[in-house]
C-alpha positions as CSV (number, residue, x, y, z in Angstrom):
1,X,16.7,-3.8,1.8
2,X,19.2,-5.4,-0.5
3,X,16.6,-7.7,-1.9
4,X,14.2,-4.9,-2.5
5,X,16.8,-2.9,-4.4
6,X,17.9,-5.9,-6.5
7,X,14.4,-6.8,-7.4
8,X,13.4,-3.2,-8.1
9,X,16.4,-2.8,-10.4
10,X,15.2,-5.6,-12.6
11,X,13.2,-4.1,-15.4
12,X,9.6,-5.3,-15.7
13,X,8.4,-7.0,-18.8
14,X,7.1,-4.3,-21.1
15,X,3.4,-3.6,-20.7
16,X,0.9,-3.8,-23.5
17,X,1.3,-0.5,-25.4
18,X,-1.8,1.4,-26.3
19,X,-1.8,1.1,-30.1
20,X,-0.9,-2.6,-30.1
21,X,-3.5,-3.3,-27.5
22,X,-6.2,-1.5,-29.2
23,X,-5.4,-3.3,-32.5
24,X,-5.2,-6.7,-30.9
25,X,-8.4,-6.4,-28.8
26,X,-10.3,-4.3,-31.2
27,X,-10.9,-1.7,-28.5
28,X,-10.9,2.1,-28.6
29,X,-9.2,3.9,-25.7
30,X,-10.9,6.9,-24.0
31,X,-8.3,7.9,-21.4
32,X,-6.9,10.7,-23.5
33,X,-6.0,8.2,-26.2
34,X,-4.3,5.7,-23.8
35,X,-7.0,3.5,-22.3
36,X,-8.5,0.3,-23.5
37,X,-12.2,0.8,-23.6
38,X,-14.1,-2.4,-23.6
39,X,-17.3,-1.2,-25.2
40,X,-16.5,-3.5,-28.1
41,X,-16.7,-6.4,-25.8
42,X,-20.2,-5.6,-24.5
43,X,-21.7,-8.4,-26.6
44,X,-19.4,-11.0,-25.3
45,X,-21.0,-13.9,-23.5
46,X,-20.2,-17.3,-22.1
47,X,-22.6,-20.2,-22.0
48,X,-21.0,-21.8,-19.0
49,X,-19.5,-19.9,-16.1
50,X,-16.5,-21.8,-14.9
51,X,-15.0,-21.3,-11.4
52,X,-12.7,-18.2,-11.4
53,X,-9.0,-18.7,-11.8
54,X,-8.3,-15.0,-11.3
55,X,-8.9,-12.3,-8.7
56,X,-8.8,-8.6,-8.2
57,X,-6.6,-6.5,-5.9
58,X,-8.4,-3.1,-5.8
59,X,-7.0,0.1,-4.5
60,X,-9.5,2.3,-2.7
61,X,-8.6,6.0,-2.8
62,X,-8.6,7.3,-6.4
63,X,-10.1,4.1,-7.7
64,X,-13.3,3.5,-5.7
65,X,-13.6,6.8,-3.8
66,X,-12.4,10.3,-3.8
67,X,-12.4,11.4,-0.1
68,X,-15.8,10.4,1.2
69,X,-17.5,10.3,-2.3
70,X,-17.8,7.1,-4.2
71,X,-16.7,7.2,-7.9
72,X,-19.7,6.4,-10.0
73,X,-17.7,3.9,-12.1
74,X,-17.1,1.9,-8.9
75,X,-20.8,1.2,-8.6
76,X,-21.0,0.1,-12.2
77,X,-17.9,-2.2,-11.6
78,X,-19.5,-3.9,-8.7
79,X,-22.8,-4.5,-10.5
80,X,-20.6,-6.7,-12.8
81,X,-18.6,-8.2,-9.9
82,X,-21.5,-9.1,-7.6
83,X,-24.1,-11.8,-8.6
84,X,-27.9,-11.7,-8.1
85,X,-27.4,-13.2,-4.6
86,X,-25.1,-10.4,-3.5
87,X,-22.0,-12.5,-3.7
88,X,-18.8,-11.8,-5.5
89,X,-18.3,-13.7,-8.7
90,X,-14.5,-13.7,-8.3
91,X,-12.3,-13.2,-5.3
92,X,-11.6,-9.5,-4.5
93,X,-9.4,-8.0,-1.9
94,X,-9.2,-4.2,-1.2
95,X,-5.6,-3.2,-0.8
96,X,-5.2,0.3,0.6
97,X,-2.2,2.3,1.9
98,X,-4.5,4.0,4.4
99,X,-4.0,2.9,8.0
100,X,-5.6,5.4,10.3
101,X,-8.8,3.4,10.7
102,X,-9.7,-0.1,12.0
103,X,-10.0,-2.9,9.6
104,X,-13.7,-3.6,10.4
105,X,-14.5,0.1,10.2
106,X,-13.0,0.3,6.7
107,X,-15.1,-2.8,5.7
108,X,-18.3,-1.1,7.0
109,X,-17.4,2.1,5.2
110,X,-16.9,0.2,1.9
111,X,-20.1,-1.8,2.4
112,X,-22.1,1.4,2.7
113,X,-20.5,3.1,-0.3
114,X,-20.5,0.1,-2.7
115,X,-23.8,-1.4,-1.7
116,X,-22.8,-5.0,-0.8
117,X,-21.3,-6.7,2.2
118,X,-17.5,-6.3,2.5
119,X,-15.9,-8.5,5.1
120,X,-13.1,-7.2,7.3
121,X,-10.7,-10.0,6.0
122,X,-11.2,-8.6,2.5
123,X,-9.5,-5.4,3.5
124,X,-5.8,-5.0,3.8
125,X,-4.6,-1.8,5.4
126,X,-1.0,-0.6,4.9
127,X,0.1,-2.0,8.3
128,X,-1.9,-5.3,8.1
129,X,1.3,-7.4,7.3
130,X,2.8,-6.2,10.7
131,X,1.0,-9.3,12.1
132,X,3.8,-11.3,10.7
133,X,6.5,-9.5,12.8
134,X,5.8,-11.5,15.9
135,X,9.3,-11.1,17.3
136,X,8.4,-7.5,18.2
137,X,4.8,-8.1,19.5
138,X,5.9,-8.3,23.2
139,X,8.3,-5.4,23.1
140,X,7.5,-1.9,24.3
141,X,6.9,0.1,21.1
142,X,6.3,3.8,20.5
143,X,3.4,4.1,18.0
144,X,2.9,7.0,15.7
145,X,-0.1,7.8,13.6
146,X,-3.6,9.1,14.2
147,X,-7.0,7.6,14.8
148,X,-7.3,4.4,16.7
149,X,-3.5,3.7,16.8
150,X,-3.6,1.8,20.1
151,X,-6.4,-0.5,18.9
152,X,-4.8,-1.0,15.5
153,X,-1.5,-1.9,17.2
154,X,-3.2,-4.4,19.4
155,X,-5.1,-6.0,16.5
156,X,-1.7,-6.4,14.8
157,X,-0.4,-8.3,17.9
158,X,1.6,-5.6,19.7
159,X,0.9,-5.9,23.4
160,X,2.8,-3.0,25.0
161,X,2.6,0.3,23.1
162,X,3.2,3.9,24.1
163,X,1.6,6.7,22.0
164,X,3.4,9.9,21.1
165,X,1.0,11.8,23.3
166,X,1.7,9.6,26.3
167,X,5.4,10.1,25.8
168,X,4.9,13.8,25.5
169,X,3.0,13.9,28.8
170,X,5.7,11.9,30.5
171,X,8.4,14.2,29.2
172,X,6.8,17.6,28.6
173,X,10.1,19.4,27.9
174,X,10.6,17.4,24.8
175,X,7.9,19.1,22.8
176,X,8.9,22.7,22.3
177,X,7.8,23.9,18.9
178,X,4.3,25.1,19.8
179,X,4.8,28.0,22.3
180,X,1.3,27.4,23.6
181,X,2.1,23.8,24.6
182,X,5.4,24.5,26.3
183,X,5.4,23.8,30.0
184,X,5.1,27.0,32.1
185,X,7.4,25.5,34.8
186,X,10.3,23.1,34.5
187,X,9.0,19.7,35.6
188,X,11.1,17.1,37.4
189,X,12.8,14.6,35.1
190,X,11.3,11.1,35.4
191,X,13.5,8.1,35.9
192,X,10.6,5.5,36.3
193,X,9.5,5.5,32.6
194,X,10.3,2.0,31.1
195,X,12.6,2.1,28.1
196,X,11.1,2.0,24.7
197,X,12.3,-0.9,22.5
198,X,11.1,0.0,19.0
199,X,9.0,2.3,16.9
200,X,5.8,1.6,14.9
201,X,4.9,4.1,12.2
202,X,1.3,3.3,11.3
203,X,0.5,6.4,9.3
204,X,0.8,10.2,9.1
205,X,0.3,11.9,12.5
206,X,-1.4,15.2,13.0
207,X,1.3,17.2,14.7
208,X,4.3,16.3,12.6
209,X,6.8,18.5,14.5
210,X,5.9,16.7,17.8
211,X,6.1,13.2,16.3
212,X,9.3,13.9,14.4
213,X,11.0,15.3,17.6
214,X,9.9,12.6,19.9
215,X,10.7,9.7,17.5
216,X,14.2,11.2,17.0
217,X,14.6,11.5,20.8
218,X,13.7,7.8,21.2
219,X,16.1,6.7,18.5
220,X,19.0,8.9,19.6
221,X,18.6,8.0,23.3
222,X,18.3,4.2,22.7
223,X,14.7,4.3,24.0
224,X,15.3,6.6,27.0
225,X,14.2,10.0,25.9
226,X,14.6,11.5,29.4
227,X,18.3,11.1,29.2
228,X,21.0,12.1,26.8
229,X,23.8,10.0,25.1
230,X,27.1,11.4,24.0
231,X,26.9,9.2,20.8
232,X,23.8,8.1,19.1
233,X,23.6,4.3,19.1
234,X,23.9,2.5,15.7
235,X,22.3,0.4,14.7
236,X,19.3,2.1,16.2
237,X,16.2,0.6,17.7
238,X,14.0,-1.4,15.3
239,X,11.6,0.7,13.2
240,X,8.6,-0.8,11.4
241,X,6.8,1.5,9.0
242,X,3.7,1.3,6.7
243,X,2.4,3.4,3.9
244,X,5.2,4.9,1.7
245,X,2.9,7.0,-0.5
246,X,4.5,10.4,-1.0
247,X,1.1,11.7,-2.2
248,X,-2.5,10.6,-2.3
249,X,-5.7,11.9,-4.0
250,X,-8.7,13.3,-2.1
251,X,-11.3,15.8,-3.1
252,X,-8.7,18.5,-3.8
253,X,-7.5,19.1,-7.4
254,X,-3.9,18.4,-6.5
255,X,-2.6,15.4,-4.5
256,X,-2.1,15.7,-0.8
257,X,0.9,14.7,1.4
258,X,1.0,11.1,2.4
259,X,2.9,9.1,5.1
260,X,5.8,8.8,2.6
261,X,6.4,12.5,3.0
262,X,6.5,12.1,6.8
263,X,9.0,9.2,6.4
264,X,11.1,11.4,4.1
265,X,11.2,14.1,6.7
266,X,12.2,11.6,9.4
267,X,14.9,10.0,7.3
268,X,16.4,13.3,6.3
269,X,16.5,14.6,9.9
270,X,18.1,11.4,11.1
271,X,20.7,11.5,8.3
272,X,21.5,15.1,9.0
273,X,21.9,14.6,12.8
274,X,23.8,11.3,12.7
275,X,25.4,11.1,9.3
276,X,23.9,7.6,9.0
277,X,20.9,6.1,7.2
278,X,17.7,5.4,9.0
279,X,17.0,1.7,8.7
280,X,13.7,-0.2,8.7
281,X,13.2,-3.7,9.9
282,X,10.1,-3.8,7.7
283,X,8.4,-1.5,5.2
284,X,4.8,-2.4,4.5
285,X,2.1,-1.2,2.2
286,X,2.3,-0.9,-1.6
287,X,4.7,-1.3,-3.4
288,X,6.2,-3.8,-0.8
289,X,6.2,-7.4,-2.1
290,X,5.2,-8.5,1.4
291,X,1.9,-6.6,1.1
292,X,1.1,-8.4,-2.2
293,X,2.0,-11.8,-0.7
294,X,-0.3,-11.0,2.2
295,X,-3.1,-10.1,-0.3
296,X,-2.4,-13.2,-2.4
297,X,-3.0,-15.4,0.7
298,X,-6.3,-13.7,1.4
299,X,-7.4,-14.2,-2.2
300,X,-6.6,-17.9,-2.0
301,X,-8.4,-18.2,1.3
302,X,-11.5,-16.4,-0.1
303,X,-11.6,-18.8,-3.0
304,X,-11.4,-21.8,-0.7
305,X,-14.2,-20.5,1.4
306,X,-16.4,-20.2,-1.6
307,X,-15.6,-23.7,-2.7
308,X,-13.9,-22.7,-5.9
309,X,-11.7,-25.7,-6.6
310,X,-9.5,-24.2,-9.3
311,X,-6.5,-22.4,-7.9
312,X,-6.3,-18.6,-8.4
313,X,-3.5,-18.2,-10.9
314,X,-3.8,-14.6,-12.1
315,X,-4.1,-11.4,-10.1
316,X,-5.2,-8.1,-11.5
317,X,-4.1,-5.1,-9.4
318,X,-6.1,-1.9,-10.1
319,X,-4.8,1.4,-8.9
320,X,-4.4,5.1,-9.6
321,X,-0.8,5.6,-8.4
322,X,2.0,4.6,-10.7
323,X,4.6,4.6,-7.9
324,X,2.7,2.5,-5.4
325,X,0.0,0.5,-7.4
326,X,1.8,-0.1,-10.7
327,X,5.3,-0.4,-9.4
328,X,4.1,-2.8,-6.6
329,X,2.1,-5.0,-8.9
330,X,4.9,-5.2,-11.5
331,X,7.5,-5.8,-8.8
332,X,5.4,-8.7,-7.4
333,X,4.9,-10.0,-10.9
334,X,8.7,-10.0,-11.4
335,X,9.1,-11.7,-8.0
336,X,6.6,-14.4,-9.1
337,X,8.6,-15.0,-12.3
338,X,11.9,-15.2,-10.4
339,X,10.4,-17.5,-7.8
340,X,9.3,-20.0,-10.5
341,X,12.9,-20.4,-11.5
342,X,14.3,-20.3,-7.9
343,X,15.8,-16.9,-8.4
344,X,13.9,-15.0,-5.7
345,X,15.2,-14.8,-2.2
346,X,12.7,-15.9,0.4
347,X,12.9,-15.1,4.1
348,X,10.7,-15.6,7.1
349,X,8.4,-13.0,8.7
350,X,11.4,-11.5,10.5
351,X,12.6,-10.3,7.1
352,X,10.5,-9.4,4.1
353,X,9.3,-12.6,2.5
354,X,7.2,-15.5,3.5
355,X,8.1,-18.9,2.4
356,X,5.2,-21.0,1.3
357,X,4.0,-22.6,-2.0
358,X,2.1,-20.3,-4.3
359,X,-0.4,-21.0,-7.1
360,X,-0.2,-17.5,-8.4
361,X,1.5,-17.2,-11.7
362,X,1.1,-13.6,-12.7
363,X,0.1,-10.1,-11.4
364,X,-1.0,-7.6,-14.0
365,X,-1.1,-3.9,-13.3
366,X,-4.1,-1.8,-14.4
367,X,-3.8,2.0,-14.1
368,X,-7.0,4.1,-13.9
369,X,-7.3,7.8,-14.6
370,X,-9.5,8.8,-11.7
371,X,-6.9,9.6,-9.0
372,X,-3.2,10.5,-8.8
373,X,-2.6,9.5,-12.4
374,X,-4.4,12.0,-14.6
375,X,-2.8,12.2,-18.1
376,X,-2.9,15.6,-19.8
377,X,-2.3,16.7,-23.4
378,X,-4.0,15.6,-26.7
379,X,-1.3,13.1,-27.7
380,X,-0.4,10.0,-25.8
381,X,3.1,9.5,-24.6
382,X,4.7,6.2,-23.5
383,X,4.4,5.7,-19.7
384,X,8.0,4.9,-19.3
385,X,8.9,8.1,-21.0
386,X,6.7,10.0,-18.6
387,X,8.4,8.2,-15.7
388,X,11.9,9.0,-17.0
389,X,11.0,12.7,-17.3
390,X,9.1,13.0,-14.0
391,X,10.7,13.2,-10.5
392,X,10.9,9.9,-8.7
393,X,8.1,9.8,-6.0
394,X,9.0,6.4,-4.6
395,X,10.6,5.5,-1.3
396,X,14.3,5.7,-0.9
397,X,14.6,1.9,-0.5
398,X,12.9,1.2,-3.9
399,X,15.3,1.9,-6.7
400,X,14.0,4.0,-9.6
401,X,13.1,1.6,-12.5
402,X,11.0,3.1,-15.3
403,X,10.0,-0.3,-16.5
404,X,8.3,-1.1,-13.2
405,X,6.2,2.0,-13.5
406,X,4.7,1.0,-16.9
407,X,1.2,-0.4,-16.4
408,X,0.1,-3.5,-18.3
409,X,-3.1,-1.6,-19.1
410,X,-4.3,1.9,-18.8
411,X,-8.1,2.5,-18.6
412,X,-10.4,5.4,-17.7
413,X,-11.8,3.9,-14.5
414,X,-12.3,0.7,-12.5
415,X,-15.5,-0.2,-14.4
416,X,-13.4,-0.4,-17.6
417,X,-10.8,-2.3,-15.7
418,X,-13.3,-5.0,-14.7
419,X,-14.7,-5.2,-18.2
420,X,-11.2,-5.5,-19.7
421,X,-10.3,-8.4,-17.3
422,X,-13.6,-10.2,-17.9
423,X,-13.0,-9.9,-21.7
424,X,-9.5,-11.3,-21.4
425,X,-10.6,-14.2,-19.1
426,X,-13.6,-15.1,-21.3
427,X,-16.2,-14.1,-18.8
428,X,-19.7,-12.7,-19.4
429,X,-20.0,-9.0,-18.6
């Protein structure tokens, strides 16, 4: 995590501030005085549409949908992004921190909501980059989450997984919080259960008390939860986790607990019981740089399949969560700038970074006001000032850096985000 902490500590280049942006672009913001409306650019046109040199990384919850309801602005945005033949005019990848669904199911869901065909390889779930951690794919892994966790684990390459429910059935005396689920008699202890060699945390589970208890049992027993050890092993078994969002936005007026809250509980319990810090072999999902590198690869592949010869040099990441979407895009932008000058550490898939040439030169963060971020008050305040005053909702392994939480642009919704980018890139709306 040293690389993450060092990169996160580097202050991002200041974003465009609302007054300067409105003056330079001739735009009037409508997001409580902060956004950059692009109504003034409606008359812009381009006589020749050149191949795109930019692409979009779109968050889903709070940007395109709220729960199971599509946000109307998303439909308007895709009327601009999709041509008369039902094809995207520019490469688009959907980057979500959700993970309790199969990739192809998420693509089908988005297709139905947005009215055009979304391919599975256009969707990045929080755990998608776990495909890169091949050194663990043949190990016996305990998997936590909900929904199709076994299918998801196998799609990611993990060949030998055990669910929390399977572990609980093998060792029923481990799950004791719910009085109704306690065994009525004391079962015989098993000694034929193969040792667990690692832990996969794919998303928030349903019964947190059960998952927390059994994951701790596995870590403290070195993979043999039916036995007890006088001293907890350290370093502990490898842990791979995805989705660090403390909160996320659904239909409710207030944000809901995310998997980051579950991770916080697990880390706190482990620290309290052992006096040591829970370590991760990999943390995936926004704001992890690995997730943005993975998305960058899919953007470039999409452009190649469409025959767009010009390399994709600019990425625009649109999201509603300052901590995951804005922080992650800015952190990736900072990484790209450091990589240009040889200052970014690159490691293989066993670590956090992939080593390969990149045509991408920048990643701009665009914050929308339809989800977690919902500014209040008549007068605008600088986003970094808000960040400095508000509690830090990021993960423990990502240092607090107000500059990284300052969006390049703040707009009302994803439709305005698309219009803004088209205007900046000289594209017809």
